[in-house]
C-alpha positions in Angstrom: 13.2 -17.4 13.3 10.3 -19.9 13.5 7.7 -18.3 15.7 5.8 -15.1 14.8 3.1 -13.4 16.8 0.8 -10.9 15.1 -0.9 -8.4 17.3 -4.1 -7.5 15.4 -5.3 -10.2 13.0 -7.6 -8.0 11.0 -7.7 -6.8 7.4 -3.9 -6.9 7.1 -2.9 -9.3 10.0 -5.1 -12.2 9.0 -3.9 -12.7 5.4 -0.4 -12.1 6.6 -0.8 -14.9 9.1 -2.0 -17.2 6.3 1.0 -16.4 4.1 3.4 -16.9 7.0 1.8 -20.3 7.8 2.3 -21.3 4.2 6.0 -20.5 4.5 6.3 -22.8 7.5 6.2 -20.4 10.4 4.4 -21.1 13.7 2.0 -18.2 13.8 0.1 -16.8 16.9 -2.5 -14.2 16.3 -4.5 -11.9 18.6 -7.9 -10.3 18.3 -10.0 -8.3 20.8 -13.3 -10.2 20.4 -13.9 -13.8 21.3 -16.1 -14.4 18.2 -13.0 -14.2 15.9 -11.0 -16.8 17.8 -12.6 -19.8 16.0 -11.9 -18.3 12.6 -8.2 -18.0 13.4 -8.0 -21.5 14.9 -9.7 -22.9 11.8 -7.0 -21.3 9.6 -4.2 -22.8 11.7 -3.4 -19.6 13.6 -2.8 -20.1 17.3 -5.6 -17.8 18.7 -5.3 -15.3 21.6 -7.6 -12.7 22.9 -5.5 -9.6 23.7 -6.9 -6.2 24.6 -4.5 -3.3 24.9 -5.9 -0.5 27.1 -4.1 2.6 28.1 -3.7 1.4 31.7 -3.7 -2.4 31.4 -3.5 -5.4 29.1 -6.1 -8.1 29.0 -4.4 -11.4 28.2 -5.0 -14.7 30.0 -2.2 -16.6 28.2 1.1 -14.7 28.0 2.6 -17.4 25.8 1.6 -15.0 22.9 4.9 -13.3 23.7 6.9 -16.5 23.7 8.0 -15.7 20.1 10.8 -14.6 17.8 9.0 -11.6 16.4 5.9 -9.5 17.3 4.2 -7.8 14.4 2.1 -4.9 15.7 -0.7 -4.4 13.2 -3.2 -2.3 15.2 -4.0 1.2 13.9 -5.0 4.1 16.2 -8.7 4.3 16.6 -10.7 7.3 15.6 -11.5 8.5 19.0 -10.9 11.7 21.0 -7.5 12.0 22.6 -6.0 9.1 20.6 -2.7 11.0 20.5 -2.4 10.2 24.2 -4.4 6.9 24.3 -2.5 5.0 21.6 1.0 5.7 22.8 -0.1 4.7 26.3 -1.4 1.4 24.8 2.0 0.8 23.1 3.7 1.6 26.4 1.7 -1.2 28.0 2.8 -3.5 25.1 6.5 -2.5 25.6 6.3 -3.8 29.2 5.3 -7.3 27.9 8.0 -7.2 25.2 10.6 -6.4 27.8 9.3 -8.9 30.4 9.2 -11.8 27.9 12.4 -10.8 26.2 11.0 -10.5 22.7 14.0 -9.9 20.4 12.3 -8.3 17.4 9.3 -6.0 16.6 7.8 -5.0 13.3 5.5 -2.0 13.8 2.9 -1.2 11.1 2.7 2.6 11.1 1.4 5.1 8.5 2.4 8.0 6.3 0.1 10.1 8.4 3.2 10.8 10.4 4.1 13.4 7.7 2.3 16.7 7.2 1.5 18.1 3.8 4.3 20.6 2.9 4.0 20.5 -0.9 6.8 18.1 -1.7 8.4 14.7 -1.2 8.6 13.2 2.3 11.3 10.7 3.3 12.1 8.7 6.4 14.8 11.1 7.6 12.4 14.1 7.6 11.3 15.8 10.8 7.9 14.5 11.8 5.3 17.2 12.5 1.9 15.6 11.8 -1.2 17.6 11.8 -3.7 14.9 12.7 -4.0 13.3 16.2 -3.6 9.8 14.7 -0.3 10.9 13.1 0.9 12.3 16.4 0.0 9.0 18.1 2.0 7.0 15.7 5.1 9.3 16.0 5.2 8.8 19.7 4.6 5.1 19.4 7.4 4.7 16.8 9.7 6.4 19.3 8.7 4.1 22.2 9.6 1.1 20.1 12.6 2.2 18.0 14.4 3.8 21.0 14.1 0.8 23.3 17.4 -1.0 23.7 15.8 -4.3 24.7 14.7 -5.3 21.2 15.2 -4.5 17.5 12.3 -2.6 15.9 11.6 -2.0 12.2 8.9 0.5 11.3 6.8 0.3 8.1 4.9 3.5 7.2 2.2 2.3 4.8 0.3 4.7 2.6 -3.4 4.4 2.1 -4.4 0.7 1.9 -6.3 -0.6 -1.0 -7.2 -4.1 -2.3 -9.2 -7.0 -1.0 -12.6 -5.7 0.1 -11.6 -2.0 0.2 -13.2 -0.3 -2.7 -11.2 3.0 -3.2 -14.1 4.5 -5.1 -16.0 4.7 -1.8 -13.3 6.7 -0.1 -14.5 10.0 -1.6 -18.0 8.9 -2.8 -19.8 11.0 -0.1 -18.1 14.2 -1.1 -20.7 16.5 -2.6 -18.7 19.7 -3.0 -15.9 20.0 -5.5 -12.5 19.0 -4.1 -9.0 19.5 -5.4 -8.1 16.8 -7.9 -4.4 17.9 -8.3 -3.0 16.2 -5.2 -0.9 13.1 -5.7 -2.3 9.9 -4.1 -0.1 7.8 -1.7 -1.5 4.3 -1.9 -0.4 0.7 -1.6 -2.1 -2.5 -2.4 -2.6 -5.3 0.2 -0.5 -7.7 -1.9 2.5 -5.4 -1.8 2.0 -4.8 2.0 2.2 -8.6 2.6 5.2 -9.2 0.3 7.1 -6.3 1.9 6.6 -7.6 5.4 7.7 -11.1 4.3 10.8 -9.7 2.5 11.8 -7.9 5.8 11.4 -11.1 7.7 13.2 -13.3 5.1 16.1 -10.8 4.8 16.1 -10.0 8.5 16.1 -6.2 8.1 15.8 -4.9 11.6 16.4 -1.5 13.1 15.1 0.4 10.0 12.2 2.7 9.1 10.6 2.4 5.7 8.0 4.3 3.7 5.9 1.9 1.7 3.8 3.4 -1.1 3.4 2.6 -4.7 6.2 4.6 -6.3 4.0 6.1 -9.0 1.6 8.8 -7.8 -1.4 9.6 -10.1 -3.4 12.6 -9.2 -6.4 12.2 -6.9 -8.7 13.0 -9.8 -7.1 10.5 -12.2 -7.2 7.7 -9.7 -10.7 8.2 -8.2 -12.4 8.9 -11.5 -11.0 5.6 -12.8 -11.9 3.8 -9.6 -15.4 5.1 -9.8 -15.8 4.1 -13.4 -14.6 0.6 -12.7 -17.0 0.1 -9.8 -20.0 2.0 -11.1 -20.0 4.5 -8.3 -20.5 8.2 -9.0 -17.2 10.1 -8.8 -17.1 13.2 -6.6 -16.7 16.6 -8.3 -13.1 17.8 -8.7 -11.6 21.2 -9.4 -8.1 22.4 -10.2 -7.5 24.4 -7.1 -4.1 23.8 -5.5 -4.1 22.4 -2.0 -1.3 21.2 0.3 0.1 17.8 -0.5 2.8 15.3 0.2 4.4 12.8 -2.1 5.7 9.8 -0.2 9.1 8.6 -1.3 9.6 4.8 -1.0 13.0 4.7 -2.7 14.8 3.6 0.5 12.6 0.5 0.7 13.0 -0.3 -3.0 16.8 0.0 -2.7 17.5 -1.7 0.6 15.0 -4.6 0.0 15.6 -4.8 -3.7 11.9 -4.8 -3.9 9.7 -4.7 -7.1 6.2 -3.6 -6.5 3.4 -5.8 -7.8 1.5 -2.6 -8.4 4.0 0.3 -9.1 1.0 2.5 -9.6 -2.4 2.2 -8.0 -3.7 2.6 -11.5 -2.2 -0.8 -12.3 -4.6 -2.4 -9.7 -7.6 -0.7 -11.3 -6.4 -2.0 -14.7 -6.8 -5.6 -13.4 -10.4 -5.1 -12.2 -13.0 -5.6 -14.8 -15.9 -6.1 -12.5 -17.4 -4.2 -9.5 -14.8 -3.8 -6.8 
């Protein structure tokens, strides 16, 4: 494998492209706005403007799909009817994957595919998400993993932290007391990148993995510490019980023999001694 195309060179896709370039891969990247093309080209990424709509794909140069692997790193947007729009977008993508005989796909999904049933959730669990974005991802995963024309691996990331994402801001606007007893399911950008690279290096295809830091502090523990580190006022917490899920990443750790850089999201906060 020498050529990798990243659909969505944003917060995750751009640094991933840079790391893959450093490893000697030829990397093609797509964005939806022309203004970002120059930045990609300057970094050595072969730039493409690719817009996935529910009924069409805007792409002038289809050589984006002349590749050994397509990494799909575009989350569902927060818009009405996304549970039908996003799968339709992925269906459009599948047509190109089939037409250009792309052999492998890595789909960046989310742990929002699981609902909160007060316990651990693992890859083999029945998926009954509550949120429209979770429903969109379940359908999209199915479209990719059940297609016989290519091998697809799915990565279900937890909440993404690191880089310019200050976790203290996630709940900073909450004014009413919220439950602090729920476990957090988070993963740092550095671990996201290394996990993807490990999958590529080890050629682990046709699998689905949860990817979260394996240690889960409570929401109150994590966000009070994040707020203290960054100087942002923490939201008020209470001890009321509320539905939760605890994402189990043991399959990923076992199959990839992977050691997390940040086994707990608290470890990341421990490395930050200035405003996030």
